[in-house]
C-alpha positions in Angstrom: 29.9 13.6 -31.3 33.3 12.5 -30.1 34.7 12.6 -26.6 38.0 11.5 -25.2 39.7 12.0 -21.9 43.2 11.1 -20.8 43.9 9.6 -24.2 40.9 7.2 -24.0 38.0 7.5 -26.4 34.8 7.4 -24.4 32.3 8.4 -27.2 33.0 7.9 -30.9 30.9 8.9 -33.8 27.6 9.4 -31.9 24.8 10.8 -34.1 21.3 11.1 -32.9 18.1 13.0 -33.5 16.0 13.4 -30.4 13.3 15.7 -32.0 9.6 15.5 -32.5 8.2 16.1 -29.0 8.6 12.5 -28.0 10.2 10.7 -25.0 13.4 8.8 -25.6 15.3 6.4 -23.4 19.0 5.7 -23.9 19.9 2.4 -22.4 23.1 0.4 -22.2 25.4 -1.3 -19.7 27.3 0.5 -17.0 30.3 2.5 -18.4 28.9 2.6 -21.9 28.7 6.5 -22.0 25.0 7.2 -21.3 25.7 9.7 -18.5 28.5 11.3 -20.5 26.2 11.7 -23.5 23.5 13.3 -21.2 26.1 15.7 -19.8 27.2 16.7 -23.2 23.7 17.1 -24.5 22.8 19.3 -21.4 25.9 21.5 -21.9 27.4 20.4 -18.6 30.4 18.8 -20.4 31.9 20.0 -23.7 32.4 17.4 -26.5 36.0 17.0 -27.7 34.6 17.5 -31.2 31.2 17.7 -32.8 28.2 19.7 -31.9 24.8 19.4 -30.1 22.0 21.4 -31.7 19.0 22.2 -29.5 16.1 24.4 -30.0 14.9 25.8 -26.7 15.7 25.4 -23.0 17.2 22.2 -21.6 16.4 20.9 -18.1 18.9 18.5 -16.6 19.1 16.4 -13.5 21.5 13.6 -12.7 23.5 12.0 -9.9 26.7 13.4 -11.4 25.3 16.9 -11.3 24.2 16.4 -7.7 27.8 15.3 -6.8 29.2 18.4 -8.5 26.9 20.8 -6.8 27.5 19.2 -3.4 31.3 19.4 -3.9 30.9 23.1 -4.7 28.7 23.6 -1.7 31.4 22.0 0.5 34.1 24.3 -1.0 32.0 27.4 -0.2 31.2 26.3 3.4 32.1 29.2 5.7 30.9 27.6 8.9 34.3 27.9 10.6 34.2 31.7 10.0 30.6 32.3 11.3 29.4 32.9 14.7 27.5 29.8 15.7 29.4 27.8 13.2 26.6 27.0 10.8 26.6 28.2 7.2 23.5 26.8 5.5 25.0 27.4 2.1 22.6 27.8 -0.9 19.0 27.6 0.2 16.7 25.2 -1.6 14.3 27.9 -2.8 17.2 30.1 -4.1 18.7 27.1 -5.9 15.5 26.1 -7.6 14.6 29.6 -8.6 18.1 30.3 -10.0 17.2 27.7 -12.7 14.0 29.6 -13.6 13.9 32.3 -16.2 10.4 31.3 -17.4 8.2 29.3 -15.0 8.6 31.5 -12.0 6.7 31.1 -8.7 3.6 29.3 -10.2 5.8 26.5 -11.6 7.7 26.4 -8.3 4.5 25.9 -6.3 3.4 23.2 -8.8 6.6 21.1 -8.7 7.4 21.7 -5.1 4.0 20.3 -4.3 4.5 17.4 -6.6 7.8 16.4 -4.8 6.6 17.5 -1.3 9.4 20.2 -1.0 7.3 22.9 0.7 8.8 22.1 4.1 12.4 22.3 3.1 12.5 25.4 0.8 14.4 27.4 3.5 17.0 24.6 4.2 20.5 24.6 2.9 21.4 22.1 0.1 24.1 20.6 2.4 21.5 19.5 4.8 19.3 17.5 2.4 19.1 13.7 2.2 20.0 12.1 -1.1 16.4 11.7 -2.0 15.5 15.3 -1.0 18.4 16.6 -3.1 17.2 14.5 -6.1 13.7 16.0 -5.9 15.2 19.5 -5.6 17.2 18.9 -8.8 14.1 17.6 -10.6 12.1 20.6 -9.4 14.8 23.0 -10.6 14.9 21.3 -14.0 11.1 21.4 -14.4 10.6 25.0 -13.0 12.5 26.3 -16.0 9.7 24.8 -18.1 12.3 23.2 -20.5 11.6 22.2 -24.1 13.9 19.3 -23.5 14.3 17.4 -20.2 17.3 15.2 -19.7 17.1 13.1 -16.6 19.8 10.5 -15.9 18.3 7.6 -13.8 15.2 9.6 -13.1 13.7 7.4 -10.3 16.9 6.8 -8.3 16.6 8.1 -4.7 12.9 9.0 -5.0 10.2 7.9 -2.6 7.2 6.0 -3.9 4.9 9.0 -4.1 7.5 11.1 -6.0 8.2 8.2 -8.4 4.5 7.9 -9.2 4.2 11.7 -9.7 7.3 11.8 -11.9 6.1 8.9 -13.9 2.7 10.6 -14.5 4.4 13.8 -15.5 6.6 12.0 -18.0 3.6 10.3 -19.5 1.8 13.6 -20.0 
């Protein structure tokens, strides 16, 4: 893979094989391209050249994705045009289920319970705390029952219980 932006090379000659049903961790200092690599692998960003080959569904959650979704939610905010002035935006349940073409309701119940999301499924994404939104992104990625799960900084923003549940899930 190769990626450049604004005349600056950010990733150069990246070759990796993340196959075999194993867990991988990509580590490195800040600014080394880990998040960019994850975005390219997930299909969120297109490489300048090269290809990503993946068999199966990819689930993806990251702080960068969270920022993009929130910016989009703010752009679509119609509160000023609504009686009462409150546009909830995309509801948590709708957002999570939009990512599911496989798992469906059973998977939603399983992962919503794991991350204690049952009480916020009818809330708009704009009204979530950072930690709640992080759990919603993880739930959405998992509900699709992906063959490959890419999670950038998986434990950031999670409460202790959610961290333990995610750690157990990743172990299994």
